[in-house]
Phi, psi and omega in degrees: 000127182278326181240175174291160183306315181299321181290322177295321177295325176294320178295319176302315180298319178300313183289322178297336178295343177263019185302331181247017183215084181295329178296314178298322178298314182298318180291332182274322194277337187247155186276061181301129174074004183276129178299145179082005178241162177297347182257017185303325183255012182242129186265347180158186182299155174288166185303312183293326178293319176301318182298318179293316178300323178291323177296316177296320178300309183297319178299313184295318180297317179294320183282332170299317179297314179298319181294316181296335180261013178060031176267067186294334180289348179260004181275129180228159175277134173287120183228121180218136176241131182234123173253136184208166168290175186282153167074027183264356178100033180294315183295324178297315179298319176300317179300318179296314182297317179297315181294318177301316186296314182280341179275328187254343175241080187302128182096353184282165181241148170233126175250133182233132173221170183212179182294331178220159176295325179298316177301316184292314186281323189260343182237306186294305185290324173302324177292320177299313181298326179298316183285317177298321181293339179267352193281164180295335179248030180302329183289354177283332199243146166267138182243110176253180184294330182225018181201139173237119189219159183290146175290162186302320185294321181280331174300317179293319180299314180295320180292316184285315188271324185253353180059038178248126178286119185274013188303319184252018182274092183191172170247116187239134171274131184238127171273153180239160176231121179296328180287333182224069184297333182294341177293344178276348189273174169109005183261128174215151180203120182286345179273350180133146180219132175236132176242128182239125176254116177260140185046054191282355177300335182262005180272124186290160184300327182300325180288321175300318181297317179296320182299329179307327184277000181286336195259035184280340178287124185278113174198165184278358187248068180232123188220140176221113180237138181231119180243150176188152157287131188280075188277345182236141177256037171203172179101179189293320179296314177302319182297327180300333180268334192244340182263130183301331184297335182268350186301324182291332191252338186239132167272136180234148177221146171235123189245121174283121184299336180291344181269359186262124180288156177079014178248158180279100184294338179297327178299314183291321178298320180296318179300314181294318182292319185274326183263339181105140183296332181260010183284157176294329177299317179293320179300312186283310189279338185242303189281342185073029180252154179286146183289156172290328179217124172287165182302323183255016182282135184281319180230130185282154176302320184298318180295318181292319178296323177300318179292330178287328183271345188290140177281157186239017187299327191256026182280151184276114183279003173272354176295147178294144176266122184245135174257129175248130183236120173252092187277144174217086180307130183070003178240220182252114178258132178244135178233125181226155181240150174214133174234102183062241181273357186259106173248022187240323193301320177268120184291153178290157173245127181242128179243134179240126174074018181270150178271180184302317182294318180292323177295317179296319177304315181295319179300316181296318178301316180292325176298313180293333181278317189251348177055060179289152177278341178202150179235121179249125183239130175293120184277352182304308176244010188250014183298323179294320177294317180298314178299319179298317181291323179298323178297334179267010180065029176265119181277131180225159170269119176276124185244117178260097189295335184273356180282173183295149178298149181289324178274099185293339180260002184280187186271354187249148182272324186240161179297318180301316178295323179298318179292321175296325176295320177296320178295318178301318181289334180281327188304322181298343175243353183265180177221144179228167186289138176199074185289329185241102182289348177295348180296341179284342183278153182298139173059031178232169182085157179261138183296338181261007176290121183303324179295318178290321178299319179295316178303311181296319180300313185291324185269342183274344185287130179244171182225166174210172177278141178267112183081236182294154182294338177261017182274205183274161182270148176219143178290146173301136184293155178296330177297316179291325176298319181297326178298329178270007179077018181265124183296158175302132185280065185298313181294319178298317178296320181298318178290319180298325180298334181291351179266003180278308183293139174246098183234153183291168174298158186296313185293328179284333186284322179245091189301131175073009182238130180284164179300318184296331184267003178293154180293163183286349179259132182297158178302131178083003182250121182278165175298143180208154177261149181245000000 
């Protein structure tokens, strides 16, 4: 104990007075501008840091009022995600918030995690320890590599004088396991809980889902903040900025590092000059924008947007029309058409909750309506549909996406990856549906819009090496995608399937007969009743 008991109780009272004002706490607790300290030349938080502290303050004051008036239905968790360029002081702000929470809400908990243990242990926690170590109440806490907790004397003082159990009163670094996300669960605290995600672009969706359950204790001091350089254009962090479903619950910000005072602007200028103003390096490291293509992204956002914006006036109508079917009995079935460079003119058909017979009925109706030259069906979940169609004398190409690629000397390991590769190579000259361009804007568009679903499917798919690192490429499995909260790419698979059949052009296929005079039933498809 640095002071007498009465003086320590006075200090506790002083700090608790900042329970609803983290900005005032930060200005009070640290030696800003004092000679002989690391803050001798620094007068206080940067503008963007002040703004976040003020947002937390306003939220806390309103929720304290709601709580005191028993308006429990109006209590919400403060949730904010911030994407930014490098070096703007994210870790410092996290350190202040964590320190404020345990200093002003006695007995409260702070949980901190990051994309890797190395980030957490070597960068995040040293920054936390630096700020706690400079503070007016530094003598309260023990600082370890992954935990900051009260010393025995103040734990006893708080327990004896304030009747608060100090068991969970700490700042703890927590590692996560994607294979066992539930091991991350189990934290609750009636005195207040703060969860901080550092470099959260790399934290998988399963961990975000588990964290949702941390905040069941009703109190006004519940906070969840996620900061990151936006290095991935998919995943749970990306979704907070782009999916409409999160708009109600999450505040999001994107901060251009060039707008932040006290940073070395020459670093940002060099990145822009050497990498290019439109490069992904500039977007991520400087502008705080998500990249057009992640390192492991199979198809870039830019290529897909180009295909959505491209006009289709000059396409060759003698190209074969191919139907691709990705069936999911009792699930979501996607059916798409492509004729040469045109993947837009015929709208997709989406079926939800249909059985094999109903899916086959729909395929036959579409065959009679559009007269495709070939039908490619994913056999993985489509064997029942394929058998049903065969009974109706409908000829289809059975496509086993998990089998070996047809080109044994090519870059891909599996047929499915090979077809996605063909689609990727086609997109720079092809066109796909994109009726609503507002889907490119943050928090807009409907998640069930087929055009938006196709965009998400094409851009969310990632790849890895199959076997050796210098081996062939394979798409990330749907099972692994599901762990990250990424839906099954039904629309993407349906379009990719159209690259499997190799059939002649229409005019060559039906000698002497124009396209317009062809029968309403596709080649190889018999008459059938629906």
